N, C-alpha and C positions, 0 to 999 in steps of 0.2 A: 598650675601656677599659683604659687602661695601669694596671699594677699599682703601688700605693703603694710608695715606697722602704722599705727595711728601717730600722726605728727601733731602734737599739740602746739598751736601758734604761740609765738612769743607774746607775753603779756597776759595770757590766760592763766599761767601758772607763775613762773619766775622769769623776770628779765635778767640778763647777765650783767648785773650792775657791778660786779667785781671786775669785769673786763672792760666795760664802757661806763664811764662816770657821767651819768646824766645830771644835768644842772636844773635845779628847781628854785623858784624865786617865791618867797613868802611875803605876802602883803598883809600885815595885821598890826594894829595899834597897841595891842596888849603884849607886854614884854613876856609875861609867863607863857602866853600861847606860842609866841615865836620860839622861845627856848625849848618848849616841850616838843614842838614839831621839828625843830632843828636836830635835837637829840635823837628822836625816832628816825629821821631820814638819814642822818649821818652814819648811824649804826647799820643802815641798809646799804650804805656804799654810795649814796647821792651826794653830790656837790650842792651846797645850800647857801643861798644868799638871801638877805632880808631887807625889807622896806617898812617904815613905821607909818606910812600914809601913801595915798594914791599918787600924789605928785612925784614922791621919791621913786615909787615903783615904775611910773611911766619913764622917768629918767633912765632907770636901770634897763628897761626893756628896749629903749632907743640905742643903748650903748652895748648891749650884750644879748646874745642869742640863749634862749632857755628851751628846755624841753617840756616845761610845765609850770603853771603858776597856781599857788594856793592863795585864794583871794577872800579876805574877810568881807562879809556883807555890810556890817556896821562900821564904817570908817569915818574918822572926822573929816569935814569938808565934803568931798565927793564920796557917795556911798559906793559899795562894790558894784551895784547895778548900773550906776552912772559911769563907773570906771571901765566896765567890761567892754562897751562899744569902742572906747579909745584904745584899749589893749588890742582888740581885733583889727582897728585900723592900721596899727603899727606892725602886728604880726598876725595875719589872718588865720594861719594854721596852728597857732599856739594854743595847746588845750589849757583850759582854766577850770579848776574845781573851786566852787564857792564853799566857804565855811561860815556857819552862822549859829547863834544861839536861838534864833527865832525860826522854827521849822514850819512856818505857815504855808499852806498850800499855794496861795498866790505868789509867795516869794519864790518857791520852787519853779513854778510855771514861768514867772517872769525871767528868772535866771536861765532856765533852759532855752527859752525863746530868744534871749539875748546872745546865746551861743555858749553857755557854760556846758562843759562836758558832763558835769555831775554836781551834786549838791549834798554836803555833808553837814550834819548837825552836831553841835557841841552838847555834851562831851562825846567824842567819837570813839569808835572801836578801832584800835590800831591796826589790826589785821584787815578789817574791811577798807580802811583808808588806804592801807598799803596796796591792797588788791586793786582799788579804784585808780590809783596812781600808776601802777604798772600797766593796767589796761589802757588808760589814756595815752601814755607814752607809746605803748605798742601800736595803737591805732595810728597815731601820728606818723610814726616811722614806717608803717606798713604802707601808708598813703604815699609818703615820700619815696619809699622804694619802688612803689608802683609806677610813679611818674618817671623816676630815673630809669627804671627797667624799660618802659615803653620808649623813652628817649633814646636809650642805648640800642634797643633793637631796631628802632627806626633808622638810626644812623648806620648801623651795621647791615641791617636788611630793611626791606620795606614791610615790616610786620606791625602795622599800626593798631590792629585790633586783636592781636593774639597775646594773652596774658600767661606768663608762666616763668618760674625761676627753678623748677625742679630739674634734676639731671636728666630725666626722661624728656622733658620738653626742650631743653637746651640741645640735646642730641638731635631732635627733630628739626629745630631751627637750623642747626648746621647742615643736615642732610638736605633740606629744602633749598637753603642758599647755594649748596653745591650743584644740585640737579636742575635748578630753575633756569639757567641759561641754555641748557640743552633742548633738543627737540623730542627727546624721549617721552613715550607715554608713561603716565604715573598712576598707579592704583593706590588710593587712599583707603585704608581699612580701620574700622573702629566702630564702637557701639553708637547708637543713636544719641545725638546731642553732645558728641565729643568735639565738634567744630571742624568737620571735614571740609565744608565749603570755605571756611576761613583759610584753611591750608591751601586749597586750590587757588584762591584769590592771591595768596602770598606767592605761590609759584608763578602766577601770571605777572604779578607786579614786579617781580625780580627777574623777569625774563626780557629778551629783546623785543617781545611782543606787547610789552606793557602799554603801548600807545594804540593797540588795536583792540577790537572787542573781546570781552570776557562774557560768555553767555552760559549761565547755569541752566540746566534742564533736569528736573526731578522726573526721571523716567517712570518711577513707580506711581506718580500722580496722574500720568497722562493715560487715558484708555488705549488698550493695545491697538485697536482699529484706527486710532488717530496718531499714534506715535510715529510711524513712517512718514506721514504727511508733515508732522511737526519737525521732524529732523531733516527730511529731504526736500520738502516743499512739493507742490503739485501744479500741473497746468490747469487751465480753464477746462472744465468738463471732464476732469479725470475721474470724478465720482459725483454722485447726485447733488450734493451740496456745494461742489466746487464751482461757484458762480464767477470766480476770478482766479487768475493765476497767483501763486503765493510762494515767496522764497522760504526755504527751510533754514533751520539753525545752523546747519553745516555751511551754507552759502553765506549767511549773515556773519558767521564767525571767521570768514576767510582772512587769513593773516594773523588771527588772534588764537584764543583758547576756547575750546567747548568743554564744559565740565558736565559729565553725565553722572548724576547721582542715582543711587539704588540701581546700579547696572545689572544687579542679579535678577531683577524682575522682568527683564526684556524677553520677549518671545524668541524662539529659535530662528524664525525667519528674519526678524530684525537684526539679531546677532550676526547672521550671515552677511547682511548688507553693511553693517558697521565694519566687519572684517574686511570686506572689499575696499571700503574707503581707506582703511589703515594700510592696506597693501598697495592700492593703485593711486590713492589721493584723488579719485574721481568717483562720481555717482550720477545716477539719473533721477530726475524728479518723477513722482507718480504720474503717469500719463505721458511722460516726456519720451523723446526719441534721441535727443542729443545728450551726450555726457558733459558734466560740469566739473571742471578741474578746480580744486581747492587746496590751500596750504593751511591746515588747521592742526594745532596741537590738541590731543586728546588727554584730558584728565578725568579719571573715573573714581567713584567711590561706592563702598558697599558696607553694610552692617551684617552681612551673612558670609559664611565660609564658602568661597567660590570653588576651593578645591573639592569640598564635599558635593557642591552642585555639579561639578564636572563628573565626579564619580557616580552621582545619581542620574546622570544623562540630562540634567536640566540646564546646563551651561556648556557651550562649545569649548573643547579643550584648546583648539588652535586660537580662539579668540582670547581665552585666559591668558595664554603665553604672550600674546601680542600686547595685551593691556598690562601685564605684570612685569614690564621691563624694570621699573623702579617701584618699590613698595614703601609706603609710609604707613607705619602701624601707630595710630593714635591711642595712647593709653586712656582707660577710663578714669574719671575724676577720683575714684577711691584709691587709685594707685599713685596719685600725686597730691596727696592731701596737703602738702606744704604750699600748694598754689591756691588753696581755698581762700585764705585771708586776702590775697591779692586781687582774686577774682570778685570776692564780695565787696571789697572796697571800690573796684572798678565799676561795678553795677550799682552800688549805692550812689556814687557820684552821678552816673548816667540817669537814674531814675529820679533822683532829687532834682536835677536840672530840668528833666522833661515835665516834671509835675509843678515846676516853679516853687520848690520847697528849699528851705535851708538844708545844707548837707546833713544827711542822716549817718549816724555811726552805730555800729553794733556794740551791745553790752557784752561783757566777757562770757556770761552764760550762753548767750545767743551764738557767739562766735565758736565756743567750745562744741556746742550742738551741731553746727554746720560742719566742723572738722570731723566729728566723730560719726556722722551720718554717711551711708554707703553710696548715695546718689545713683540709683539705677537709671535716672534720666540724665545723668552727667551734667555738663555746663549748662545745658538748656534748662534743666530742672532748677539748678542753682540760681539762674537768672530770673526764672519765674517766681521762685520763693522770695528773692530780694525785691522784685518789683512789687509783689503783694505786700511785703512788709513796709515798704516806703509808702505806699498808698494808704495803708491802714494806720500808720503811725501819726500821732497828734503832737509829738515832740521830736527833737533831733535824736533822742535816744531810742534805739531799736532794742527792745528787750526780748527775752526768750518767749514771752507770752504772745508775740506777734508771729511767731513761727508756726507752720501748720502742725496739727497734732501728731500726724504720722512721723514727723521728723524728730519731735522731742520726746515721743513715747507717753504724752499725756493721756490719761484715761478719760475717754470721752464722757461715760455715764456719770462718773463721780464729779467732774467739772460741772456738768449740766445740773446735777442735784445741789452742788454748792451755790450755783447762780440762781436756781429756781427750785427750792425744796418742795414746792406745792405742785410741781409739774405732774401731769398724769403719766402713766406708763406709755400710752399711745403718743403723747407729746415727746417723751424722752427718746422713744424708739425712732420717731420721725426725724428728730433733730440729729441723732446718731447717724441715720441713713443719709441725711442731707450732708453732714460733714464728711462721711466716707466718700460720697460722690464728688464733692468739691475736691477732696484730697487727691482722688484718682484723676480727676480732670487736671488739676494742677500738675501732677506727675507726668501726664500725657500732653502737656503744653496745650490744654484746652481742645485737644483733638477728640471729638466725641466718638468717632468711629473707632479709634484706637482704644479708647477707654471701654467702649462696649466689648470689644474683643477681649481685653484683659479681664472684664467682669464675666466673660463667657455668656453674654446675654444678647439678644437682637438689639440693633441700634434703636429700633422703634420703641422697645421697652425702656431703654435708657432715657430716650426723649420724653416718654410719658412721666417717668419719675422726676425728671428735671422740671417738667411743667407743674406737676402736682406738688412738688416740694419748694417751688418758687426759687430754684437755684439760679443765680445771676450769672450768666455766661460771660466771661471776660474774653478780650481779644487775645489771639495767639501771638506769641513772640515769634518774630521771623526765624525760620529754622536755619541752622548753620551746621 
């Protein structure tokens, strides 16, 4: 299967200003500056309006919707910094780029903290200014599109947490909406991190079972000798540690949906018992003598090729056909790159709110890097990268320097030498090893066992390196 072409997000290169005329307001007291900016922007296809001071600008913003404001810092009366909060009160999502002849660091920091998208110093570079304008407008419209898309999906289906506008995802939304009301079993296939549990939840939420339990079980994370007890329950005394009777997930999910993730890891014995539940809708607890009748819809997921597992004798063929009544094939993120800006905006908003920070926005270089990266860890890896960037950012602007080195292709050793030219070879090598381990852990969602397997070293060796290099272990994002 050939890889989808790289889709460069709007605003990173050119916005279609010839097709859609974006409206820009210039607030500046110098006539020459206003005229120069107007000429530049009109030639690019923008609709331009101007105000000679802050009060006139506020009146226009109250009367008209704009896509962006170019705001001078040194205005008569209220300064640009004083005006900025008033603009954001009237239109919170309106991007503002500050322009000034005074490029002091404190001015830049104050402007960004107050909510400015960017800060341009006079005399400006026309191409850079136009690129900043395109990026700011693109970010705003991506965020608006994200909100509208989620609203539309929630109205059409109950897909509150699934983000995507690509043709691949829209076809999946239609398939899920079509099969959700049925009782058929569904097999969700896709690489790790593509959002299989979210699809399972959407199937449940759009079914007549929506008011009954939805119970997810990661069968690969439960030890084989405990999985049957977990699924079917046990009676008191069924085994040594069974000091009390316990219901299994099949019984707890009665009337609802049971989601079995990593179904390909089940033992053949457990597979046989799952098959019987699917055929007869009844089972027995471990140690029990009476059968229990249940009405449970089974949704399963796997990141392995079950057909190949059947051929290798590792998965029951009869169970495979029972589970594979309806198949949902989730595409990897690299096959739907046009969804990356929407997903990034969604995660930026989530983790800005979770960390009580002003809304973070991606710079054009950072967004381009996200779109061009292949994302072996898929949406889960993107979420992890965005959370990391939000936590490490000191301003609302998230630049490419906040992205992990493996994603941007930055050279570790040269960057270390630039920051610490007197570092010894041992220190440089130690820092490189630390960064490589952190990058791998991030790509594995901070799952140390998975990282050790990918490094092809024992888990104990990785743990020793983590301790020796003082690697700070971050929390894992909930898997989906």
